C-alpha positions as CSV (number, residue, x, y, z in Angstrom):
1,M,107.0,34.8,-22.5
2,Q,110.7,34.6,-23.2
3,L,112.2,37.1,-25.7
4,S,115.1,36.2,-27.9
5,N,118.2,38.4,-27.8
6,I,117.3,39.8,-31.2
7,S,113.8,40.6,-30.0
8,R,115.1,42.3,-26.9
9,K,117.4,44.5,-29.1
10,I,114.6,45.4,-31.4
11,L,112.4,46.3,-28.4
12,L,115.1,48.4,-26.9
13,L,115.7,50.2,-30.2
14,V,111.9,51.0,-30.4
15,I,111.8,52.2,-26.8
16,F,114.9,54.4,-27.4
17,F,113.8,55.9,-30.8
18,I,110.1,56.5,-30.3
19,P,110.6,59.5,-28.1
20,A,113.3,60.9,-30.4
21,L,111.1,60.4,-33.4
22,A,108.2,62.1,-31.7
23,F,110.4,65.0,-30.7
24,A,111.7,65.3,-34.3
25,Q,108.2,65.7,-35.8
26,P,107.6,69.3,-37.0
27,A,105.0,71.3,-35.0
28,N,101.7,71.6,-36.8
29,K,101.6,74.7,-38.9
30,T,98.9,77.3,-38.3
31,R,96.2,77.5,-40.9
32,V,95.7,81.0,-42.1
33,V,93.1,82.8,-44.4
34,V,93.6,86.4,-45.3
35,L,90.6,88.7,-46.2
36,T,91.9,91.9,-47.8
37,D,90.3,95.0,-49.2
38,I,93.4,95.4,-51.3
39,E,93.4,98.6,-53.4
40,A,91.5,100.6,-50.8
41,D,94.9,101.7,-49.5
42,P,98.4,100.8,-50.4
43,D,99.0,99.3,-47.0
44,D,97.2,96.0,-47.9
45,A,99.8,95.4,-50.7
46,Q,102.5,96.3,-48.2
47,S,101.2,93.7,-45.7
48,M,100.8,91.1,-48.4
49,V,104.5,91.4,-49.3
50,R,105.5,90.9,-45.7
51,F,102.9,88.1,-45.3
52,L,104.4,86.1,-48.2
53,L,107.9,86.4,-46.7
54,Y,106.6,84.5,-43.6
55,S,104.2,82.2,-45.4
56,N,106.5,79.2,-45.2
57,Q,105.6,79.1,-41.4
58,W,101.9,78.6,-42.1
59,D,99.4,76.6,-44.1
60,V,98.0,79.4,-46.2
61,E,94.4,78.3,-46.9
62,G,93.1,81.4,-48.7
63,L,93.9,84.9,-50.0
64,I,90.4,86.5,-50.5
65,A,89.7,89.9,-52.0
66,T,86.9,91.7,-50.1
67,T,85.2,95.1,-49.7
68,S,85.3,97.5,-46.7
69,I,84.0,100.9,-45.6
70,H,86.9,102.3,-47.7
71,Q,86.0,100.3,-50.9
72,K,82.3,99.4,-51.0
73,T,81.8,98.2,-54.5
74,R,85.0,96.7,-55.7
75,V,87.1,93.6,-55.0
76,A,90.6,93.2,-56.5
77,P,91.9,89.6,-56.6
78,E,94.1,90.7,-59.6
79,S,96.1,92.8,-57.2
80,I,96.9,89.8,-55.0
81,D,97.9,87.9,-58.1
82,K,100.3,90.7,-59.2
83,I,102.1,90.5,-55.9
84,L,102.2,86.7,-56.1
85,L,103.9,87.0,-59.5
86,A,106.6,89.1,-58.0
87,Y,106.9,86.5,-55.2
88,D,107.2,83.8,-57.8
89,K,110.4,85.3,-59.1
90,V,112.1,85.3,-55.7
91,Q,110.6,82.1,-54.2
92,P,113.5,79.9,-55.4
93,N,116.0,82.1,-53.6
94,L,113.8,82.2,-50.4
95,L,114.1,78.4,-50.3
96,K,117.9,78.7,-50.0
97,H,117.2,80.2,-46.5
98,E,114.3,78.3,-45.2
99,K,112.1,75.4,-46.4
100,G,108.3,75.6,-47.0
101,Y,107.8,78.5,-49.4
102,L,105.0,77.4,-51.7
103,T,105.2,78.0,-55.4
104,Y,103.0,80.5,-57.3
105,E,101.2,77.5,-58.8
106,Q,100.3,76.3,-55.3
107,L,99.2,79.7,-54.0
108,K,97.3,80.9,-57.1
109,P,94.3,78.6,-56.6
110,K,93.9,79.9,-53.1
111,V,93.2,83.5,-54.4
112,K,89.4,84.0,-54.3
113,K,87.0,87.0,-54.3
114,G,84.0,88.0,-52.3
115,L,81.0,89.9,-53.5
116,P,81.7,93.5,-54.6
117,V,79.1,94.8,-52.1
118,Y,79.3,96.5,-48.7
119,G,79.0,94.7,-45.4
120,M,75.7,93.0,-44.6
121,E,74.5,93.5,-48.1
122,G,76.6,90.5,-48.9
123,V,75.2,88.2,-46.2
124,G,72.1,86.0,-46.5
125,E,70.1,83.9,-49.0
126,G,71.6,84.0,-52.5
127,K,74.7,85.9,-51.3
128,D,77.3,83.2,-51.7
129,S,80.5,84.0,-53.5
130,Q,83.7,82.3,-54.6
131,G,85.3,83.5,-51.4
132,S,82.6,82.4,-49.0
133,D,82.2,79.0,-50.6
134,W,86.0,78.6,-50.3
135,I,85.9,79.5,-46.6
136,V,83.1,76.9,-46.0
137,Q,85.3,74.3,-47.8
138,V,88.3,75.2,-45.7
139,L,86.4,75.0,-42.4
140,S,84.7,71.8,-43.4
141,K,88.0,69.9,-43.9
142,P,88.5,67.0,-41.4
143,D,91.3,69.0,-39.8
144,E,91.0,70.0,-36.2
145,R,93.6,72.7,-36.2
146,P,92.4,76.3,-35.7
147,V,91.9,78.5,-38.8
148,W,93.1,82.0,-38.3
149,F,91.2,84.7,-40.3
150,C,93.4,87.8,-40.7
151,V,90.8,90.4,-41.7
152,W,92.4,93.5,-43.3
153,G,89.1,95.0,-44.5
154,G,85.5,94.0,-44.0
155,P,84.7,90.4,-43.0
156,N,81.4,90.0,-44.8
157,T,82.8,87.1,-46.9
158,L,83.5,85.2,-43.6
159,A,80.0,86.3,-42.3
160,Q,78.4,84.8,-45.4
161,A,80.3,81.5,-44.9
162,L,79.1,81.4,-41.3
163,W,75.5,82.1,-42.4
164,K,75.8,79.3,-44.8
165,I,77.2,76.9,-42.3
166,R,74.5,77.7,-39.8
167,A,71.8,77.2,-42.5
168,T,73.1,74.0,-44.0
169,K,74.8,72.0,-41.3
170,S,73.5,70.4,-38.2
171,A,73.9,72.3,-34.9
172,A,76.5,69.8,-33.8
173,E,78.5,70.0,-37.0
174,A,78.3,73.8,-36.9
175,E,79.5,74.0,-33.3
176,K,82.6,71.9,-34.2
177,I,83.4,74.3,-37.0
178,Y,82.9,77.4,-34.8
179,K,85.4,76.1,-32.3
180,K,88.1,76.1,-35.0
181,I,87.7,79.7,-36.0
182,R,90.1,82.5,-34.8
183,V,89.4,86.0,-36.1
184,Y,91.6,89.1,-35.9
185,T,90.0,92.1,-37.6
186,I,91.8,95.4,-38.1
187,S,89.1,97.4,-36.2
188,D,85.6,97.3,-37.7
189,Q,85.5,98.1,-41.4
190,D,81.9,97.2,-42.1
191,D,78.8,96.2,-40.2
192,S,79.4,92.4,-40.6
193,G,82.1,92.2,-37.9
194,P,79.7,93.2,-35.1
195,W,77.1,90.9,-36.6
196,I,79.5,87.9,-36.4
197,R,80.3,88.7,-32.7
198,K,76.6,88.9,-31.8
199,N,75.4,85.9,-33.7
200,F,78.3,83.6,-33.1
201,P,79.2,84.4,-29.4
202,D,81.6,81.4,-29.0
203,I,83.9,82.4,-31.9
204,F,87.3,83.5,-30.8
205,F,87.6,87.2,-31.9
206,I,90.3,89.8,-31.5
207,V,89.3,93.4,-32.3
208,T,89.3,97.0,-31.1
209,P,85.6,97.5,-31.8
210,G,84.4,100.6,-33.6
211,Y,85.4,102.8,-36.5
212,N,87.7,105.3,-34.9
213,Y,91.1,103.7,-35.4
214,S,92.9,106.0,-33.0
215,Y,91.8,103.7,-30.1
216,A,93.1,100.6,-31.8
217,T,96.1,98.4,-30.7
218,W,97.2,97.7,-34.2
219,T,98.1,101.4,-34.7
220,G,101.2,100.6,-32.6
221,L,103.0,99.3,-35.7
222,P,102.4,101.8,-38.5
223,F,102.4,105.2,-36.7
224,P,105.2,107.0,-35.0
225,A,103.8,107.0,-31.5
226,P,105.7,108.9,-28.7
227,G,108.4,106.8,-27.3
228,S,108.6,104.4,-30.3
229,N,111.4,103.9,-32.8
230,K,110.2,106.1,-35.6
231,E,113.1,105.6,-37.9
232,V,112.3,102.0,-38.8
233,V,108.8,103.0,-40.1
234,S,110.1,106.0,-42.1
235,N,109.9,106.3,-45.8
236,E,113.7,106.4,-45.9
237,W,114.1,103.1,-44.0
238,L,111.5,101.4,-46.2
239,A,113.2,102.6,-49.4
240,K,116.6,101.3,-48.3
241,N,115.7,98.1,-46.6
242,I,112.6,96.9,-48.5
243,Q,111.9,98.6,-51.7
244,Q,115.2,99.2,-53.4
245,G,117.8,96.6,-54.4
246,H,115.7,93.6,-53.1
247,G,114.3,92.2,-56.2
248,P,110.8,92.1,-57.7
249,L,109.0,91.6,-54.4
250,G,110.7,94.6,-52.8
251,A,109.8,96.7,-55.9
252,A,106.2,95.5,-55.4
253,Y,106.0,97.2,-52.0
254,P,104.2,100.5,-52.6
255,D,104.9,103.8,-51.0
256,V,103.0,104.7,-47.8
257,A,99.8,106.8,-48.2
258,Y,98.2,106.9,-44.7
259,G,100.2,104.5,-42.6
260,M,102.7,101.7,-43.1
261,E,101.1,98.2,-43.0
262,G,98.1,98.8,-40.8
263,D,97.0,95.2,-41.5
264,T,100.3,93.4,-40.5
265,P,99.5,93.2,-36.8
266,S,96.8,90.6,-37.7
267,F,99.5,88.0,-38.3
268,L,102.5,89.1,-36.3
269,N,101.5,86.9,-33.3
270,L,101.4,83.9,-35.7
271,I,105.1,84.3,-36.5
272,N,107.2,81.5,-34.8
273,N,109.7,83.6,-32.9
274,G,109.3,82.0,-29.5
275,L,107.5,84.9,-28.0
276,S,103.8,84.6,-28.9
277,N,101.2,82.1,-28.0
278,S,98.4,82.6,-30.5
279,E,95.9,80.9,-28.3
280,R,96.7,83.2,-25.4
281,P,96.6,86.8,-26.7
282,D,97.0,88.0,-23.1
283,F,100.5,86.7,-23.1
284,G,101.6,89.4,-25.6
285,G,103.9,89.4,-28.6
286,W,104.8,91.2,-31.8
287,G,101.2,91.5,-32.7
288,G,100.2,93.1,-29.4
289,R,98.6,92.0,-26.2
290,Y,94.9,91.6,-25.7
291,E,92.6,90.6,-22.8
292,L,89.2,88.8,-22.8
293,Y,86.4,91.1,-21.4
294,L,83.2,92.9,-22.3
295,P,84.4,96.3,-23.3
296,E,82.6,99.4,-22.3
297,F,80.6,101.0,-25.0
298,R,82.4,103.9,-26.7
299,D,80.8,105.6,-29.7
300,S,83.8,106.1,-31.8
301,N,81.8,107.6,-34.6
302,A,80.3,110.5,-32.8
303,G,81.0,114.1,-32.0
304,R,84.1,115.4,-33.7
305,F,84.9,111.9,-34.9
306,R,81.6,111.6,-36.7
307,R,81.9,110.7,-40.4
308,E,78.9,110.8,-42.7
309,G,77.9,107.4,-44.2
310,W,79.7,105.4,-41.6
311,P,77.9,102.9,-39.4
312,K,77.0,103.7,-35.8
313,D,78.8,101.8,-33.1
314,E,76.8,99.4,-31.0
315,P,77.5,97.9,-27.6
316,E,79.3,94.6,-27.5
317,T,77.1,91.7,-26.3
318,R,79.8,89.3,-25.1
319,P,83.5,89.2,-24.1
320,I,86.0,89.7,-26.8
321,W,89.8,89.9,-27.0
322,S,90.5,93.6,-27.0
323,N,92.8,96.4,-25.9
324,A,95.2,95.8,-23.0
325,N,97.9,98.2,-21.7
326,D,101.6,97.5,-21.2
327,S,103.9,99.7,-19.3
328,V,107.0,100.3,-21.4
329,F,110.2,102.2,-20.7
330,S,111.4,103.8,-23.9
331,A,115.1,104.1,-24.6
332,V,114.3,106.6,-27.3
333,D,113.4,109.4,-24.9
334,N,114.0,107.7,-21.5
335,Q,110.3,107.9,-20.5
336,S,107.7,105.4,-19.5
337,Y,104.5,104.9,-21.4
338,V,101.3,103.0,-20.5
339,N,98.9,102.3,-23.3
340,N,97.7,99.6,-25.6
341,Q,99.6,100.7,-28.7
342,A,102.8,100.1,-26.7
343,T,102.1,96.4,-26.6
344,I,103.2,96.5,-30.3
345,W,105.6,99.3,-30.7
346,R,107.8,98.0,-27.9
347,W,108.9,95.3,-30.4
348,R,109.0,97.5,-33.5
349,E,112.8,97.5,-34.1
350,A,112.9,93.7,-33.8
351,I,109.9,93.4,-36.1
352,Q,111.4,95.6,-38.8
353,N,114.8,94.1,-38.7
354,D,113.4,90.7,-39.1
355,F,111.4,91.9,-42.1
356,A,114.5,93.5,-43.6
357,A,116.5,90.3,-43.2
358,R,113.8,88.2,-45.0
359,M,113.7,90.8,-47.8
360,D,117.5,90.2,-48.1
361,W,116.7,86.5,-48.6
362,C,114.9,87.4,-51.8
363,T,118.3,88.1,-53.6
364,K,121.2,87.0,-51.4
365,A,122.8,83.7,-50.9
366,S,122.4,82.1,-47.5
367,K,126.0,82.9,-46.5
368,E,125.5,86.5,-47.4
369,A,122.4,87.1,-45.4
370,N,121.5,87.1,-41.7
371,H,119.3,84.5,-40.0
372,A,117.7,84.7,-36.5
373,P,119.6,83.0,-33.6
374,I,118.1,80.0,-32.0
375,A,117.0,80.6,-28.4
376,K,117.0,77.6,-26.2
377,L,116.4,76.8,-22.5
378,A,118.4,74.5,-20.3
379,H,115.2,73.7,-18.3
380,A,111.5,73.5,-18.7
381,D,109.5,76.5,-20.0
382,A,107.2,76.2,-17.0
383,F,107.9,75.2,-13.5
384,T,106.9,75.9,-9.9
385,V,108.9,77.3,-6.9
386,K,108.1,78.5,-3.4
387,S,108.4,82.1,-2.1
388,G,112.0,82.9,-1.2
389,E,113.4,80.0,-3.2
390,Q,116.2,80.8,-5.6
391,F,116.1,79.4,-9.1
392,H,118.0,79.9,-12.3
393,L,116.9,81.0,-15.7
394,N,119.3,79.5,-18.2
395,A,119.7,79.9,-21.9
396,D,122.6,77.4,-22.3
397,G,122.5,75.8,-25.8
398,S,121.3,78.9,-27.6
399,S,123.1,79.2,-30.9
400,D,123.3,81.2,-34.1
401,P,123.1,79.6,-37.6
402,D,125.5,82.1,-39.1
403,G,128.0,81.8,-36.3
404,D,127.4,85.3,-35.0
405,S,128.1,86.4,-31.5
406,M,125.0,86.7,-29.4
407,S,123.7,88.9,-26.6
408,F,121.4,87.7,-23.9
409,L,118.6,89.6,-22.1
410,W,116.2,88.3,-19.5
411,F,113.2,90.4,-18.5
412,Q,109.9,90.1,-16.7
413,Y,106.8,90.6,-18.8
414,Q,104.8,91.9,-15.8
415,E,101.4,92.3,-17.5
416,A,101.4,88.8,-18.9
417,G,101.5,87.2,-15.4
418,T,99.2,87.3,-12.4
419,Y,102.0,88.6,-10.1
420,K,102.0,92.4,-10.6
421,G,105.1,93.3,-8.6
422,N,108.6,93.7,-9.9
423,V,110.9,90.8,-9.5
424,S,114.3,92.0,-8.5
425,F,117.2,90.5,-10.6
426,R,120.5,90.3,-8.7
427,P,122.7,90.7,-10.6
428,Y,120.9,92.7,-13.3
429,A,119.7,90.5,-16.2
430,S,121.6,92.1,-19.1
431,N,124.1,89.8,-20.9
432,L,123.7,86.9,-18.6
433,Y,122.7,83.6,-20.2
434,D,122.4,82.1,-16.7
435,L,120.4,84.3,-14.3
436,P,119.8,83.6,-10.6
437,V,116.4,84.7,-9.4
438,T,114.8,84.7,-6.0
439,A,111.1,84.0,-6.0
440,P,109.1,86.9,-4.4
441,A,106.8,86.5,-1.3
442,V,103.2,85.7,-2.3
443,S,100.1,85.1,-0.4
444,K,98.5,82.9,-3.1
445,P,99.8,81.1,-6.2
446,E,101.0,83.6,-8.7
447,T,102.5,83.3,-12.2
448,I,105.4,85.3,-13.5
449,H,106.4,85.5,-17.1
450,F,110.1,85.8,-17.9
451,I,111.2,86.5,-21.5
452,L,114.6,85.4,-22.8
453,Q,115.8,87.6,-25.8
454,V,118.7,86.3,-27.7
455,K,120.1,88.9,-30.2
456,D,122.8,88.3,-32.8
457,K,125.4,90.8,-34.0
458,G,124.6,90.3,-37.7
459,T,123.2,92.8,-40.1
460,P,120.4,93.6,-39.4
461,A,120.6,92.4,-35.9
462,L,117.9,89.7,-35.3
463,V,116.3,88.3,-32.2
464,S,114.6,85.1,-31.0
465,Y,112.8,84.6,-27.7
466,K,111.8,82.0,-25.2
467,R,109.1,82.5,-22.5
468,V,109.4,80.9,-19.1
469,I,106.3,80.8,-16.9
470,V,107.1,80.4,-13.2
471,T,104.4,79.6,-10.7
472,V,105.2,80.9,-7.2
473,L,103.5,79.2,-4.3
474,P,103.4,80.6,-0.7
475,Q,105.8,79.2,1.8
């Protein structure tokens, strides 16, 4: 078949533009549902303020008020609404900085409530609630994207939704739904979390099991652990950078009672900063690093930790995503630490600076506030080399939307890869956007994770990341 000159031109245009159009399509947003025992502790309200500042990055599917071990007979959706009303006053200004912030009118219908009962008392025949019905509706949408449940209190509203799905849908339909579910619970705050893990063994679940929070990874954000930057979680820092002079949403951020934002780690790895891969908790990120295994039983509610009226821990019956250790050198005291909390506090300064910058967005014009640099790679984010081969890690093309000067840092995230040795950088990686690396000797294929950190010199200083996964083959 002969093509006319016009047809040829049209065909060439189509061939040329299809890849460009495909590249220009925005990435699918993560679907997120929050379950919160708001009013049990001021930290839920604190986390809700931060959550809303990042909500333009996600499809927020639900904000559901629930109970917990700390608040057994009350749910407080009105407290969610109160924070949304403060958000409503600053939402137009937030849009000057980034697109995608929903209006109050769009978010308000997503506020629901579970039953004001504790744990498994709210699961079973006749235990449906506004919240559990909403979850069933969200999960039943013809949308194959995962749904992340960020559980800040007890998950019994989710448990009831799962009970209802199992009771009313075919096994095939139910299995399709279970595959979409991602759960991160802030430890166990009622007995329905362990029930979900036992009865729905294929559901993706991140948790430090048990009721003794001192073991939990999430504590790496709120508490001043040895080696961590304590200043940026202090009351003084919060007053200056969040609460005062930042409009109605900052004023809605309550003072700390027990710990700052214990619930925030549930969504930190969902933030689009180039570091995290939400489907791979073992890669690590702002929300911590977790590995998939069957944890040893540890009775966290026994002996000196025993609290009357609290449930007893039970052994896990299947692998879950749980605590993993990072080895972190602290510039605060020039010491090394190896523990699971360090998988979060190692990023704490960057986390808090990013929060402070977004809080500035509530009141400042775009040209008066800071925005994160854009980290880019001059090569693929995954490639293969052989032992002894030299390759380059290159961040050419990275930029800053405010025109700020930038600093570059390349480092190996040892725990995220299979290769457990240290890769020697020559010259040292600091302040080089183009870094030559020699692949180490290996006896079998190994993966090495390299992290690019691009930091601007704005106020507060902000960072973006890129991860490069290099597979090294034996010679």
